[in-house]
N, C-alpha and C positions, 0 to 999 in steps of 0.2 A: 358376192351377192347371191350366189346360187341357193344359199340356205333360205332366202326369202320365198323362193318358189316351192321349197319342200315342206311348206307348212300346210299342205292339203288346202290350197287356196279357194276351192269351190266344192260344192256338194256333188256327189257322184252316185249314179244309179247303176244297178246291174241285176241280172237274174241268174240264180244258181240252179242249174238243172239238178245237181246233187252236190253234197259236200260230205265226204267221208273223213272221219277224224280218229286218229289213234292218240291216246293219252298215256304218257309214261310218267312214273314217279322216280325221282332221284333225290339223293340227300340234299337238304336245303343249302348246305354250305358249298355245293357244287354249282347250283343255279344262281344263287344270289350275286356272285361276282360278274355274271353275264348281264346283269341289269345296270342301267345307267344311274347316275345320281338322281335322287328324288323318288325312285320307285323302290318298293319293297316286295319281297316274294310273297305270293299268296300260298301259304303253307299250312299244313296240318300234321301234327305229331312228328315234326322234324323232317318232313318230306316236302319238296316242291314238285311242280308238275309242268311238263313240257308237252305240247300238242303238235301233231303233224296233220295238217288238213290238206286234203286232195279235193279240189273244187273244179267242177265243169262250169265255167262262167260264160255267160252270153250277154251281149249288148252293154258292156261296160262303157260309160260315157259320162261327161258332165251332165248334171241333172237337167239343165236347160236344153240339152240337145235331144233330138228325136232318137228313138231306139235304132233306127236304120243306120245311124252313124256310129253305133257302138262297136267295141272290139269283142270278138269271141276267142277264148283261149282256155287252156288248162293251167291251173295254178297249184303248186305245192308250197305250203307255207309252214315255217317252223317257228313256233311261238312259245313264250313262257307266261304262265298265269301270274299276274302281278296286281299290285294295288298302288293307288296314288291318293294322297291326302291334299285337298285343295287348300288355299289360303283361308277359305271360309269354314274349313273343318270337315267338308264332305269327304267321305272315303269312297273312292271309286274303284270298282273291280274291273279289270280288263286284261289285255294281252300286250306283250312286248314282242314285236316281230324281230327274229334273229336273222332270217334268210328267206328269200322267196325264189322259186324256180318256175319258169313258164316256157311253153313251147312256141311262143311268138316273140320274135326279136323286136318287133315294134313295141310290144308291151314292156320289154326290158328297158328300152330307151325312155318311154314315157313314165314308167314306174320309177326309175332312178332320177328322173328330172323333177318329179313332183312329190316324192316321198323319201324316207330313209329306210325303205323296206328291203334294200339290198337284193335287187332282182338279178337273176342269172338265167341265161338261156340253157335249156336242157330238152332233148328229145323225150317226149312223154307219150306213152301209149296206154289208153284206157279202154277196156272192153266191159260193157254193161249188159247184164241179162236179168231175168226175173229172179234168179237164185244168187248170182254173184256179181261183184265188181272186182275186176283185176286191173291193177295199176302197175305199170313198169316205167321207171325212169332210167334211161340207159346209163349204165355205169355205176349203179349203186342202190336201186330200190326195186323191190318186187314184192307186192302185197296183194293178197286176195281177201276180200270181205265176203263172208258167207251170211246171207240173209236167212235167219231162222226164227220161227215164232218162239222157240224155247232157248234162245241164245243164252249162253252162260258167261259170267265174268271170267277173264283170264285167270289161270291158276296163279296164286300169289298176289292177286290184286289187293291193295289196302282198303278198297271200298267194301262196305258190308253188303250192298245191294245196288241194283241199277238206278234206283232213285238217288242215292248218294253219288254214284258215278256221274249222273247227268249234270251235276253242278260243275263238272270239268269237261263238258262235251264241247263247249265253244260254239260259235263265237260269242264273246261276251259283249255287253253294251258299249264298252269303250276299248279303243286301241291307243297306246301311248308311244309317241315318238320323242326322242331327245334331240334338242338343238344345241350342239356344243358351242356354237358361236355366241349365243346369248345366255347360255346356261339356263335353258327353259325346257319345260315339258309341253309338247303339242298334244292336245287331247282331241281324238276323233271319235265322235259318237255315231254308232250304227243304229239303224232302224230296220227291223225285219218283220216279215209276216209269215204265217203258216209254219211257225217253228215248232215241229214235233219230232225230236230225234228218235230214231228207231235203233234199239240195241242190236248189234250184230256180233259175230265172232270173226276174228281176224287171224289170218295165217301170214305171218311176217317171214318171208323167205330170205329177203336181203334188205338191209337198211344200213347205209353207211354213215348217216348223219352223226351217230354217236361214236364213230371212229376217230373223231377229232381229238387233239391233244387234251383239251379241257375236260374230256370225259374219260380219260385213261384211268384204268383201275376201278371203274365204277360199272356196275351192271344195271342199266335202266330196267325198271319193272313195268311191263305193259299192264295198264290198269283197266282199260275199257276201249271199246270201239263202237262208234255210232255212225249212222247214215241219216241224212235229212234230205228231202227232195222238194223241188219246185218252190223255191224261195225267192220272192221279190226282195231286194235289199237296197238300202240307201245309206251312204255315209254323209253326215253333215260336214260342212266346212270346218276345218280344224281351228281350234282356239288355243292360244299360247298362254302359259302361265309361268312367269319368271320364278325361278327357285331362289332361295336365300343362300347367302354365302356359306352357311354351315353345311349345306348338302353337297358341297364340292368334294 
């Protein structure tokens, strides 16, 4: 019966002090198998896109609770840009969460109780200044974001310009969960304010996420890096849509 709790059973509010996002391009045939039934890869020209978001989160709590009762934590989320077509024919664009890391053990427990976001505990250190954001996750991540007014796209990026790259800056309006017990997609809609991503340059010193077996033999291409600051955010209560048998 645990799956009944993991349907995002209530609306949630939080405040993002900042969210820094790296977007990588990989061959579509590498990312598509990582998606559950019912979801398709959001791709262009044979490429799919994975994002790594580093988010300083404050006052996360059920929407009916006062901010004083919220949790403060740092989150690193690994996501794939994907699409879902509803029974009414609406094509929704959103994210599929592969893994989440946080520096608060309490958040690991509550996150894994109420979502399928695969929370893991990890010591995370973030240093913020007017010029840079330096994020270190012990054991495998070391990234520096350089805030520049003339930031350039990474060499080899498939995007023509920052406007095109912003389409894959995240977060998107929807996040998709898969409920295996009922062969359903759980749709979580996000509501954000003050969303103005700032293009930055990223120095990726260490990143072990792509060392996993499913990425062997593939060189992910860093496409873009963005930072957004001071964002009130809310997720609506999840809603479930049963998939048909053909999508198994």
